[in-house]
C-alpha positions in Angstrom: -8.8 25.2 15.1 -10.1 27.5 17.8 -13.6 28.3 19.0 -15.4 31.1 20.7 -15.9 30.5 24.4 -19.5 31.3 25.6 -19.7 34.6 27.5 -21.9 35.3 30.6 -23.3 38.5 31.6 -24.5 39.2 35.1 -27.3 41.8 35.8 -26.6 44.1 38.7 -29.6 45.5 40.3 -29.5 48.5 42.7 -32.3 48.4 45.2 -33.3 51.6 47.1 -34.4 50.7 50.5 -36.3 53.7 51.9 -37.4 53.5 55.5 -40.1 55.7 56.4 -40.2 56.6 60.1 -43.0 58.4 61.9 -41.9 61.1 64.4 -42.1 60.4 68.1 -45.1 62.0 69.8 -43.8 65.1 71.4 -44.9 65.5 74.9 -45.7 69.0 75.6 -44.7 69.6 79.1 -46.4 72.6 80.4 -46.3 73.6 84.2 -49.5 75.7 84.2 -51.7 77.2 81.5 -54.9 79.1 81.8 -58.0 77.4 80.6 -59.5 78.8 77.6 -62.9 77.7 78.4 -64.4 75.4 81.0 -62.5 73.5 83.7 -58.8 73.6 83.5 -57.1 70.3 82.6 -55.6 68.2 85.3 -51.9 68.5 86.0 -49.8 66.3 83.7 -48.7 62.9 84.9 -45.1 62.9 85.6 -43.0 59.9 84.3 -40.9 58.5 87.0 -37.2 59.0 86.5 -36.5 55.3 86.3 -39.0 54.7 83.6 -38.1 54.5 79.9 -40.1 56.3 77.4 -41.9 54.0 74.9 -41.1 55.1 71.4 -43.4 53.7 68.7 -41.6 51.2 66.3 -41.7 52.5 62.8 -43.6 50.3 60.4 -41.9 49.5 57.0 -44.0 50.2 54.0 -44.9 47.0 52.0 -43.2 48.5 49.0 -39.8 48.6 50.7 -39.6 45.0 51.8 -35.9 43.9 51.2 -35.4 41.5 48.2 -32.4 39.2 48.3 -30.1 39.8 45.3 -30.5 37.3 42.4 -27.2 35.5 41.1 -27.0 33.6 37.7 -24.8 30.5 38.1 -21.5 30.7 36.1 -21.8 28.2 33.2 -19.1 25.6 32.5 -16.9 27.0 29.8 -15.9 24.4 27.2 -12.4 24.5 25.8 -12.9 24.6 22.1 -9.3 23.5 21.4 -9.4 20.4 23.6 -10.0 17.1 21.7 -10.5 13.8 23.4 -9.3 10.8 21.3 -10.1 7.2 22.0 -7.4 4.7 22.7 -8.0 3.0 19.4 -7.0 6.2 17.4 -3.5 5.6 16.0 -0.7 8.1 17.0 -0.2 9.4 13.4 -3.9 10.3 13.2 -3.7 12.1 16.6 -0.9 14.1 15.2 -3.0 15.2 12.2 -5.5 16.8 14.6 -2.6 18.3 16.6 -1.4 20.0 13.5 -4.8 21.5 13.1 -4.4 23.3 16.4 -6.2 20.9 18.7 -5.0 20.0 22.2 -5.2 16.2 21.9 -5.9 14.2 25.1 -6.4 10.5 25.5 -8.2 11.0 28.8 -11.8 12.0 28.9 -12.3 15.6 29.9 -15.4 17.3 31.3 -14.5 20.5 29.6 -14.7 19.4 26.0 -17.4 18.0 23.8 -15.1 17.2 20.9 -14.4 13.5 20.4 -12.7 11.2 17.9 -13.2 7.5 18.2 -13.6 4.4 16.1 -16.9 4.0 14.1 -18.4 1.4 11.8 -19.9 4.1 9.6 -18.0 5.2 6.5 -20.5 7.6 5.0 -20.9 10.3 7.7 -19.1 13.6 7.7 -15.7 14.1 9.5 -14.7 10.5 8.9 -10.9 9.7 8.9 -9.9 6.5 7.3 -6.8 4.6 8.3 -5.7 1.8 6.0 -3.7 -1.2 7.2 -2.0 -3.9 5.2 -1.7 -7.7 5.8 1.9 -8.5 5.3 4.4 -11.3 5.3 8.1 -11.6 4.6 8.8 -11.0 0.9 9.7 -14.7 0.1 6.3 -16.0 1.1 4.3 -18.2 -1.3 0.8 -17.2 0.0 -0.7 -14.5 -2.1 -4.3 -14.1 -1.0 -6.2 -14.6 2.3 -10.0 -14.6 2.7 -11.5 -12.3 5.2 -13.0 -15.3 6.9 -9.6 -16.8 7.4 -8.3 -13.6 8.9 -11.1 -13.3 11.4 -10.8 -16.9 12.2 -7.1 -16.4 13.0 -8.1 -13.6 15.3 -10.3 -15.9 17.3 -7.7 -18.8 16.9 -10.4 -21.0 15.4 -8.5 -21.7 12.2 -5.0 -22.7 11.4 -5.1 -21.8 7.7 -3.1 -20.6 6.0 -0.1 -19.8 8.2 -0.3 -22.9 10.4 -1.4 -21.1 13.6 1.4 -18.5 13.4 0.3 -15.5 15.4 -0.4 -12.2 13.7 2.4 -9.8 14.4 1.6 -6.1 15.1 2.6 -3.3 17.3 0.6 -2.2 20.4 -1.2 0.6 18.6 -2.5 -1.7 15.9 -3.6 -4.2 18.4 -5.6 -1.5 20.3 -7.3 -0.4 17.1 -8.4 -3.9 15.9 -9.4 -4.9 19.4 -11.9 -2.0 19.4 -13.1 -3.2 16.0 -13.1 -7.0 16.4 -13.0 -7.6 20.2 -10.3 -9.2 22.2 -8.1 -11.6 20.2 -7.9 -15.2 21.4 -4.9 -16.2 23.5 -1.9 -16.8 21.3 -3.6 -15.3 18.2 -1.5 -12.1 18.3 2.1 -11.3 19.0 2.9 -7.7 19.9 6.2 -6.4 18.6 7.5 -2.9 18.5 7.1 -1.3 15.1 10.9 -1.0 14.6 11.4 -4.7 15.2 8.4 -6.0 13.3 10.0 -6.7 10.0 13.1 -8.5 11.4 10.9 -10.5 13.7 8.8 -11.7 10.9 11.8 -12.7 8.7 13.4 -14.5 11.6 10.4 -16.7 12.4 9.0 -17.6 9.0 6.3 -18.6 8.2 5.0 -15.3 9.7 2.4 -12.7 8.9 1.2 -9.4 10.4 -0.8 -6.2 10.2 0.9 -2.8 9.7 -0.4 0.7 8.9 -0.1 1.6 5.3 2.6 4.1 6.0 4.8 1.4 7.4 4.9 -0.6 4.2 8.5 -1.2 3.0 10.1 -3.2 0.2 10.9 -6.3 2.2 7.3 -6.9 3.0 5.0 -8.8 0.7 1.5 -7.4 0.7 -1.1 -10.1 0.9 -4.4 -9.5 -0.7 -7.6 -10.1 1.3 -10.5 -11.3 -0.9 -8.4 -10.1 -3.8 -8.1 -6.5 -2.4 -4.8 -4.8 -1.8 -4.1 -1.2 -0.7 -1.2 -1.1 -3.2 -3.4 -1.9 -6.2 -5.2 0.7 -8.4 -8.5 -1.1 -8.1 -8.5 -1.0 -4.3 -11.9 -0.6 -2.7 -11.7 0.6 0.9 -15.4 0.0 1.5 -15.1 -3.7 1.3 -11.5 -4.1 2.7 -11.5 -5.4 6.2 -8.4 -3.6 7.3 -9.8 -0.1 6.4 -10.7 1.5 9.8 -12.9 4.6 10.2 -12.7 7.2 13.0 -15.3 9.9 13.4 -15.0 13.4 14.8 -18.2 14.3 16.7 -19.2 17.4 18.7 -21.6 17.1 21.6 -24.1 19.8 22.8 -23.3 22.5 23.4 -20.6 22.4 20.6 -17.9 24.9 21.4 -16.9 25.1 17.7 -19.7 26.5 15.5 -19.8 25.3 11.9 -17.3 22.5 12.2 -15.5 22.2 8.9 -14.9 18.9 7.2 -12.1 17.3 9.2 -11.1 14.1 7.5 -7.7 12.5 7.3 -6.3 9.4 5.8 -2.9 7.6 5.6 -3.6 6.4 2.0 -4.4 8.8 -0.8 -4.9 7.1 -4.2 -3.7 10.3 -5.9 -0.2 9.8 -4.4 0.1 6.2 -5.7 2.2 5.3 -8.8 2.8 1.9 -10.3 5.5 1.1 -12.8 5.8 -2.3 -14.6 9.1 -3.5 -15.8 9.4 -6.3 -18.4 12.1 -8.4 -20.0 12.9 -9.2 -23.6 10.5 -8.3 -26.4 11.3 -9.2 -30.0 8.4 -9.4 -32.3 10.2 -11.6 -34.9 10.4 -15.2 -36.1 7.6 -17.4 -34.7 6.2 -14.6 -32.5 5.7 -12.5 -35.6 4.3 -15.4 -37.6 1.8 -16.1 -34.9 0.8 -12.4 -34.8 0.1 -12.5 -38.5 -1.9 -15.7 -38.2 -3.9 -14.9 -35.0 -3.9 -11.1 -34.9 -1.4 -8.4 -33.9 -3.0 -8.0 -30.5 -3.0 -11.8 -29.7 0.3 -11.8 -27.6 -1.1 -9.4 -25.1 -4.6 -10.8 -24.6 -4.1 -12.6 -21.3 -2.1 -9.8 -19.5 -3.4 -6.7 -21.2 -5.6 -5.5 -18.3 -2.8 -5.8 -15.8 -0.4 -3.9 -18.0 -3.0 -1.2 -18.8 -3.7 -0.6 -15.1 -0.1 0.5 -14.4 0.7 4.2 -14.6 4.0 3.4 -16.4 4.5 0.2 -18.5 8.0 -0.4 -19.6 8.8 -2.5 -22.7 12.3 -3.5 -23.6 11.8 -3.8 -27.4 15.2 -4.9 -28.7 14.2 -4.9 -32.4 13.7 -2.0 -34.8 10.6 -1.3 -36.8 11.3 -1.2 -40.5 9.0 -0.7 -43.5 11.2 -3.0 -45.7 11.3 -5.8 -43.1 10.9 -9.2 -44.7 7.9 -11.3 -43.9 8.4 -13.3 -40.7 10.0 -16.7 -40.9 9.3 -19.0 -37.9 12.4 -21.0 -38.7 14.8 -18.1 -39.3 18.3 -19.1 -38.4 20.1 -15.8 -38.5 20.1 -13.4 -35.5 19.4 -10.3 -37.5 16.0 -9.0 -36.7 13.4 -6.4 -37.6 9.6 -6.0 -37.1 6.9 -4.7 -39.3 5.7 -1.2 -38.3 2.2 -2.7 -38.0 3.3 -4.4 -34.8 3.4 -1.1 -32.9 -0.3 -1.7 -32.4 0.5 -4.4 -29.9 2.6 -2.1 -27.8 0.0 0.7 -27.8 -2.8 -1.7 -27.1 -1.2 -3.0 -23.9 -0.6 0.6 -22.7 3.2 0.9 -23.2 4.6 4.2 -22.0 8.4 3.8 -21.9 10.6 2.0 -24.4 14.0 0.8 -23.5 16.4 0.9 -26.5 19.5 -0.7 -24.9 18.9 -4.0 -26.7 21.4 -5.9 -28.8 19.4 -5.8 -32.0 18.4 -2.1 -32.4 21.0 -1.6 -35.1 20.4 -4.8 -37.0 18.9 -3.1 -40.1 21.0 0.0 -40.1 20.6 3.7 -39.6 17.4 4.0 -41.7 15.6 1.5 -39.6 16.6 3.1 -36.4 15.5 6.6 -37.5 12.2 5.1 -38.7 11.8 3.4 -35.3 12.4 6.6 -33.4 9.9 8.4 -35.6 7.3 5.7 -34.8 7.8 6.1 -31.1 7.5 9.8 -31.3 4.3 9.6 -33.4 2.8 7.3 -30.7 4.0 9.5 -27.7 6.3 6.7 -26.4 9.2 7.9 -24.4 12.5 6.1 -24.7 15.9 5.8 -23.1 19.1 3.6 -23.3 19.4 4.5 -27.0 18.5 7.3 -29.3 19.5 9.6 -32.2 23.1 9.7 -30.9 25.0 9.1 -27.7 23.8 12.3 -26.0 20.2 11.6 -26.8 20.4 8.0 -25.7 22.4 8.3 -22.5 20.3 11.1 -20.9 18.0 10.0 -18.2 14.2 9.8 -18.8 12.5 11.9 -16.1 8.8 11.4 -15.3 6.5 12.7 -12.6 3.3 10.8 -12.0 0.9 11.4 -9.1 3.6 13.4 -7.4 6.2 10.7 -7.6 9.4 11.7 -9.5 10.9 8.7 -11.4 14.1 8.5 -13.4 14.9 5.8 -15.9 18.5 5.3 -17.1 20.0 2.4 -19.0 22.8 1.1 -21.3 24.2 -1.8 -23.2 26.9 -3.5 -21.3 28.4 -5.6 -24.1 31.0 -4.6 -26.6 30.0 -4.4 -30.2 26.2 -3.8 -29.7 26.1 -0.2 -28.5 26.3 1.6 -31.8 25.4 5.1 -30.8 28.1 7.7 -31.5 28.2 11.5 -31.6 26.6 11.4 -35.0 24.9 8.0 -35.3 21.9 6.4 -33.6 21.9 3.2 -31.6 22.1 1.8 -28.1 24.4 3.6 -25.8 27.4 1.9 -24.1 27.7 1.7 -20.3 29.7 4.5 -18.7 29.7 3.7 -15.0 31.0 7.1 -13.9 28.3 8.8 -15.9 25.6 6.5 -14.7 26.5 6.7 -11.0 26.9 10.5 -11.3 23.4 10.9 -12.8 21.8 8.6 -10.3 23.4 10.3 -7.4 22.4 13.8 -8.6 18.8 13.0 -9.4 18.3 11.1 -6.2 19.4 14.3 -4.4 16.7 16.1 -6.3 14.0 13.9 -5.1 13.8 11.4 -8.0 13.6 7.7 -7.4 16.1 6.2 -10.0 15.5 3.0 -11.9 18.4 1.5 -13.7 18.1 -1.2 -16.3 20.9 -3.1 -18.0 21.3 -5.0 -21.3 23.9 -7.2 -19.7 25.5 -10.5 -20.6 23.0 -13.3 -21.1 23.2 -16.5 -19.0 21.3 -19.8 -19.2 21.1 -20.1 -15.4 19.4 -18.3 -12.6 22.4 -17.3 -10.5 24.0 -13.9 -10.9 27.7 -13.9 -11.7 30.1 -12.2 -9.3 30.8 -9.4 -11.8 27.1 -8.9 -12.4 26.5 -8.5 -8.7 29.3 -5.9 -8.5 28.0 -3.9 -11.4 24.3 -4.0 -10.4 25.1 -3.1 -6.8 27.2 -0.1 -7.9 23.9 1.4 -9.2 22.2 0.8 -5.8 25.3 2.3 -4.0 24.8 5.5 -6.1 21.1 5.7 -5.1 19.0 3.6 -7.5 16.0 2.2 -5.8 15.5 -0.5 -8.5 18.2 -2.2 -10.6 16.8 -4.5 -13.2 18.3 -6.8 -15.9 16.4 -6.5 -19.2 18.7 -8.9 -21.1 17.8 -12.3 -19.6 16.0 -15.0 -21.5 16.2 -17.3 -18.5 15.0 -15.4 -15.4 17.6 -14.7 -12.7 17.6 -14.2 -9.0 16.8 -11.1 -7.0 18.0 -9.5 -3.7 17.4 -6.6 -1.4 20.6 -4.6 -1.2 20.7 -1.5 1.0 17.6 0.5 0.1 17.2 -1.1 -3.4 15.5 -4.1 -5.0 17.8 -5.8 -7.5 16.4 -8.3 -10.0 19.3 -9.6 -12.1 17.1 -10.8 -15.0 13.3 -10.9 -15.7 13.2 -13.3 -18.7 11.3 -12.9 -21.9 8.0 -11.1 -22.5 7.1 -11.4 -26.2 9.7 -13.6 -27.7 9.4 -17.0 -29.3 11.8 -19.2 -27.3 9.3 -22.1 -27.0 10.5 -25.6 -27.7 8.6 -27.7 -30.1 8.4 -30.5 -27.5 8.3 -30.1 -23.7 9.0 -27.0 -21.7 11.9 -24.6 -21.4 13.1 -22.3 -18.6 12.9 -19.6 -21.2 9.1 -19.8 -21.1 9.1 -18.8 -17.4 8.8 -15.0 -17.1 8.8 -12.3 -14.4 6.9 -9.1 -14.8 7.8 -6.8 -11.9 5.1 -4.4 -10.7 6.8 -1.6 -8.7 4.9 0.6 -6.2 5.7 4.2 -5.3 3.8 6.4 -2.8 4.3 10.0 -1.8 8.0 10.1 -2.9 8.9 6.6 -1.4 9.5 3.2 -3.0 7.2 0.8 -1.3 8.2 -2.4 -3.0 7.5 -4.9 -5.8 4.9 -7.4 -6.7 6.2 -10.4 -8.7 3.8 -11.3 -11.5 4.7 -14.7 -13.0 3.7 -15.7 -16.5 4.3 -18.6 -18.9 5.0 -18.1 -22.6 3.0 -20.3 -24.9 2.1 -20.5 -28.6 5.4 -18.8 -29.3 4.0 -15.4 -28.6 1.4 -15.3 -25.7 2.3 -15.0 -22.0 -0.4 -16.2 -19.7 -0.5 -16.0 -15.9 0.9 -19.0 -14.2 -1.4 -21.5 -12.7 -1.2 -21.8 -8.8 0.9 -24.9 -8.9 3.2 -23.5 -11.6 3.7 -20.3 -9.6 4.5 -22.0 -6.3 7.1 -24.2 -8.0 8.6 -21.2 -9.9 8.8 -19.0 -6.8 10.1 -21.7 -4.6 13.0 -22.2 -6.9 13.8 -18.6 -7.3 13.4 -17.7 -3.6 15.8 -20.6 -2.8 18.3 -19.5 -5.5 18.1 -16.0 -4.1 19.3 -17.2 -0.7 15.9 -17.1 1.0 15.7 -20.7 2.0 13.4 -20.2 4.9 10.3 -22.3 5.7 7.6 -21.2 3.4 4.0 -20.6 4.3 1.8 -22.2 1.7 4.0 -25.2 0.8 
C-alpha cells in the first residue's frame, strides 16, 4: 500500500527597490556678471581646496522600505509505506503487512503515523485476530482447562491441573501474552524455540503450552478452555482467552487517505474441515430389535449433535439393506445379516455422508440385496467406497473437496472369501496393495490428503499384530495421512508413524455386542474426529463412547474415559506420566 506524500509550494516574491535620489545643488561659479538691477552681488565665497563638499544624503521614500523575504518552513514528510509494529505483534502477522507493501519496522519512527499494536477491542475496524491453542502432548488425560486456572498458572498462584508445570511457549508468544496479561510469575513460563517445543513437551510430561494456531500438528492434543477449542466448529473467538486482537491505526496527519480495511487472521473457519471415522455398524439382532421397540433414531440420540457437526461423517455399515429381510431376532445364532430399508433413517438422521462398503457381510443376502442397498445410498445422496457395483466401481477412490481441503477415501476387505466384487458382480473389493499404494501416492501428489480404511482381521485384544503393523504402515509410507481399522469389535492401539496417524481399530458403533451380565471390552468405542485446515492434517480428537442397551452409544463418564484412555495410551507405548491422573 502506498500513499501520496504531502507537497509544499513556496511563494517567490520579487520586490522592486527603487531609490529616488535628489540631484546635488549645482554651484554656479561665475567670475563676474553685470547686475541686472540694483547693487551687484558680492563675489562668491571660494571653498578652500582642503574642504570636502557636502552632498545632501538622499532620503528613501517610505514606500520603498526594504521588506525581508518571507520563508515557509518545510513540513515533515511522512513515509506512507512505513509501518511501526509493536513488539507483541507476531512475526507471521508482520509478514502479512509486508506482503501488502508496507515497510515494517519494530522501532518507533518519527516519520510515520501508521501503527499496529495489541488492543483489547475486537469490534473496531482494521482489527487482525491471531488465535492461539492451549496444547499438551497427545497422550494427556486432561481435556479441558478453565480460563481461571490458565490465568492462575500465569501468576503461579495455582498448581491445578498440571502440577505446577510451566507453560511452554516460544519467545514471540511470550511477548504477546505479556502485553496482554502482564509479566508472568517466576517459573510460570518456560521459553523454548518453536522447532523444539513439541519434543520438549513430550520429553517432560506432564507438560502443556501455548502455540499459534498455525503451529498445531498431529502430535499435539488441543485442550479446550471453558469448553472452547479453535479446532471445533462451534468456536467463539470473542470469549476465547487465547484470541488476541491487533489494531492498525493512523495518526494525524494520516499519510494514507481512505485506509481500506486491513484485517488479517491465522484462523479462517472457511478453511476448516472435520471428518469423523467410526467403527462397526450392523443394525441387526438385538440392535435392530431395540430400534423397533424404542424408535429407529434411538441409537443415535446421545451422539447425534456431535456427528452432525462434522463436515464428513463416515459410517462403516457392514450389512445390506433388503426389502425381504426377516424381522430382527435378538437371539439370532447365525452370522448372516441384513437390515430393513427403514433403518436408513438412522444414518441420515445422524448426518452420514460417506458409507464404507468393505465389510464382511455386504454380500450376505446376495446380489439383489446389494443392488437394492446401492440404490438406497444413491437415493439418499450417500457416497460410498470400498465396495460397489463391481470391482472397478468399488476400488476407485472417493474424492471430496470440503472448505478447500481435498480428501481421498480408499478401502478394501483384507480377508479371503468376503470380498465378492468381480468384474460383473457387486460386493466388497479385495485389497490390492500395489493398486492402493499407487493411488495414494498419486493423489497425495495432486494435493489430496488420503484416508485409508481396512476391513482387516478381527482380534479380541488391543495390540496390533506384526503383520497388521506392516500393512497399515505401508499405506502411510505411500502418503496416507490417516490409516484406520474399521473391522475391530475390540478397540485397538494407535500410533504416529511418519506424517500419519494410525489407529488399528476403533471398535463398534451401532452393534449389539453387549453382555447380558457385566461389561465387555466390546462396549468401549472410539469415534475419531479428524481435523484438516488449509490443505494440512492438524490431528485427531479421540471421542470415547460406551455402548449400552444393545444399540445406543453414550459419551463415557469422566472416570470411564480416564480409565479407557490410560489403558490405550499405555498399550500404544506412551507410558509417560499423565497429567490428570
